[in-house]
C-alpha positions as CSV (number, residue, x, y, z in Angstrom):
1,A,216.5,44.2,34.0
2,L,217.8,41.1,32.3
3,G,220.0,39.9,35.2
4,R,217.1,40.4,37.7
5,L,214.7,38.7,35.3
6,Q,216.9,35.7,34.9
7,V,217.0,35.3,38.8
8,I,213.3,35.9,39.3
9,L,211.9,33.7,36.6
10,A,214.3,30.7,37.6
11,D,212.6,30.7,40.8
12,P,209.1,29.1,40.7
13,A,208.0,30.5,43.9
14,A,208.8,34.1,42.7
15,R,207.7,33.6,39.0
16,Q,204.1,32.9,40.1
17,Y,203.9,36.7,40.9
18,V,205.3,38.0,37.7
19,G,202.3,39.4,35.5
20,A,204.4,41.1,32.9
21,V,208.2,41.5,32.2
22,A,208.8,45.3,32.3
23,Y,211.8,47.2,31.7
24,H,213.3,50.6,30.8
25,L,215.1,51.2,27.7
26,Y,217.9,53.6,28.8
27,D,220.7,50.9,28.7
28,R,220.1,49.4,25.2
29,G,221.0,45.8,24.7
30,G,219.4,42.5,26.1
31,E,216.0,43.1,24.6
32,A,216.4,39.8,22.5
33,Q,217.1,37.8,25.6
34,V,214.3,39.4,27.6
35,K,212.0,38.4,24.9
36,Q,213.3,34.9,25.0
37,L,212.8,34.5,28.8
38,A,209.3,36.1,28.5
39,E,208.4,33.6,25.7
40,Q,209.7,30.8,27.8
41,Y,207.4,31.4,30.5
42,N,204.5,32.9,28.6
43,I,204.8,36.3,30.2
44,P,203.7,39.6,28.3
45,I,206.6,42.2,27.6
46,W,206.3,45.8,28.7
47,M,208.8,48.6,27.9
48,T,207.7,51.0,30.5
49,E,210.0,54.0,30.2
50,F,211.9,55.9,27.7
51,S,211.8,59.3,25.8
52,T,213.8,60.7,23.0
53,G,213.7,64.4,23.5
54,N,212.9,66.0,20.2
55,D,213.8,63.2,18.0
56,W,210.5,61.8,16.8
57,F,212.2,59.5,14.1
58,Q,214.2,57.8,16.8
59,W,210.9,57.2,18.7
60,A,209.4,55.8,15.5
61,T,212.1,53.3,15.1
62,I,212.2,52.3,18.7
63,M,208.4,51.8,18.8
64,Q,208.8,49.5,15.6
65,Q,211.6,47.5,17.2
66,E,210.1,46.9,20.5
67,I,206.7,45.7,19.0
68,A,207.7,43.8,16.0
69,D,211.2,42.6,17.1
70,Y,211.2,42.4,20.7
71,G,207.4,41.4,21.5
72,A,206.4,44.3,23.7
73,S,202.6,44.4,23.9
74,A,202.9,47.7,26.0
75,V,205.3,50.8,25.1
76,D,205.3,53.8,27.4
77,Y,206.8,57.2,26.6
78,M,208.1,58.7,29.6
79,W,207.2,62.4,29.0
80,G,203.5,62.1,28.0
81,Y,202.5,65.2,29.7
82,F,204.3,67.4,32.2
83,G,202.6,70.9,31.5
84,D,204.9,73.5,29.9
85,W,208.1,71.9,31.6
86,D,209.8,70.3,28.6
87,K,209.5,70.1,24.8
88,S,210.1,66.6,24.7
89,Q,206.4,65.6,25.6
90,L,203.8,64.1,23.7
91,I,201.4,66.9,24.7
92,R,202.8,70.1,25.6
93,I,200.9,73.2,27.3
94,R,201.9,76.7,26.4
95,V,201.9,79.4,28.9
96,N,202.5,83.0,28.2
97,N,203.4,85.1,31.5
98,G,201.4,82.4,33.6
99,V,198.4,82.4,31.4
100,Y,197.3,79.4,29.5
101,A,198.0,79.8,25.7
102,G,197.0,76.5,24.0
103,F,198.7,73.2,23.7
104,D,200.7,71.3,21.0
105,F,201.0,67.7,20.1
106,N,204.6,66.9,19.3
107,R,205.7,64.5,16.6
108,Q,206.3,61.6,19.1
109,Y,202.5,61.9,19.9
110,Y,201.6,61.3,16.2
111,V,204.3,58.5,15.9
112,M,202.6,56.8,18.9
113,G,199.2,57.3,17.3
114,Q,200.3,55.3,14.4
115,Y,199.8,52.3,16.7
116,S,197.6,53.4,19.6
117,K,194.8,54.7,17.3
118,F,194.6,51.8,15.1
119,V,195.9,48.8,17.1
120,R,193.5,48.5,19.8
121,P,193.4,46.2,23.0
122,G,192.6,42.6,21.8
123,A,194.5,42.9,18.4
124,I,197.0,40.1,17.9
125,R,200.3,40.8,16.3
126,V,200.8,38.5,13.2
127,G,203.9,37.9,11.2
128,A,205.1,40.3,8.6
129,S,208.1,40.9,6.6
130,S,209.6,43.4,4.0
131,G,212.1,42.9,1.2
132,E,213.5,46.4,1.8
133,S,216.1,46.7,4.7
134,D,214.7,50.3,5.3
135,V,211.1,49.4,5.5
136,K,210.0,47.8,8.7
137,V,206.6,46.4,9.3
138,A,204.3,45.4,12.1
139,A,201.0,43.7,11.3
140,F,197.9,42.9,13.5
141,L,194.6,41.4,13.3
142,A,191.5,42.7,15.2
143,G,188.6,40.4,14.2
144,V,188.5,40.6,10.5
145,Q,190.3,43.9,10.4
146,E,194.1,43.9,9.2
147,I,196.2,46.6,10.5
148,V,199.8,47.3,9.2
149,V,202.2,49.8,10.4
150,V,205.0,50.5,8.2
151,T,208.2,52.5,9.4
152,N,210.7,53.9,6.8
153,T,213.9,54.0,8.6
154,G,215.7,55.3,5.6
155,T,216.3,58.7,4.2
156,S,214.6,58.2,0.8
157,S,210.9,57.5,-0.1
158,H,209.7,54.0,-0.8
159,T,206.6,52.8,-2.8
160,V,205.3,49.9,-0.8
161,Q,203.4,46.8,-2.0
162,F,201.5,44.5,0.3
163,E,200.4,41.0,0.0
164,L,197.9,40.1,2.6
165,G,197.5,36.5,3.8
166,N,194.4,34.3,3.3
167,G,191.3,35.6,4.8
168,P,188.4,38.1,4.1
169,C,189.4,39.9,0.9
170,A,188.9,43.6,1.3
171,S,188.0,46.0,-1.4
172,H,190.1,49.0,-0.1
173,V,192.6,50.2,2.5
174,D,192.5,53.4,4.4
175,A,196.0,54.8,4.9
176,V,197.5,57.4,7.3
177,R,200.9,58.9,7.4
178,T,203.1,60.6,10.0
179,S,206.3,62.2,8.8
180,G,208.3,65.3,9.7
181,T,205.5,67.6,8.3
182,E,202.4,65.4,8.8
183,G,200.7,64.0,11.7
184,L,198.3,61.1,11.2
185,Q,197.4,62.6,7.9
186,A,194.8,60.7,6.0
187,L,195.8,59.7,2.5
188,P,193.5,58.7,-0.3
189,S,191.9,55.4,0.0
190,I,193.6,52.7,-1.9
191,T,191.7,50.2,-4.1
192,L,192.9,46.7,-3.8
193,D,193.5,44.2,-6.5
194,R,191.7,40.9,-6.0
């Protein structure tokens, strides 16, 4: 994608027809260069195809990287729904001898929901950083609402402290967690220090 993108965006006649920079993630590498080109021409980035089999943790890490590090404004999981064909789907239909037996959400579904449920169209990504190398953050503003998605890429638990920028001071935070055993699990509301 990077080589083709460089050629197309260098040509003003071709560039006028580019509405988004879209790429698949199967050959990792070049994401930072794609981001630079997209920013140079003020074109949104879309990661349009990838799946991680049964590795939900890999998907959590990839989503965080694509959105927070590489500036993707759209991230697509290839195997969203394909009936009962494959276990790596976001939603999987269960069939018993040709008869519908229900459906399951896999862990990638919940990981994706950490963004898609809370970061709605029109939200703007804002700067966020972490002092812990294992703790990755992406932050967004939607009107006066602040949304922070935290991804723990390590193997141990972390207590996380947030310092929010200048703006309306909220009195509490609603927290939701996805883990190996939880899927968009609501946690007790957190009262903020003012």
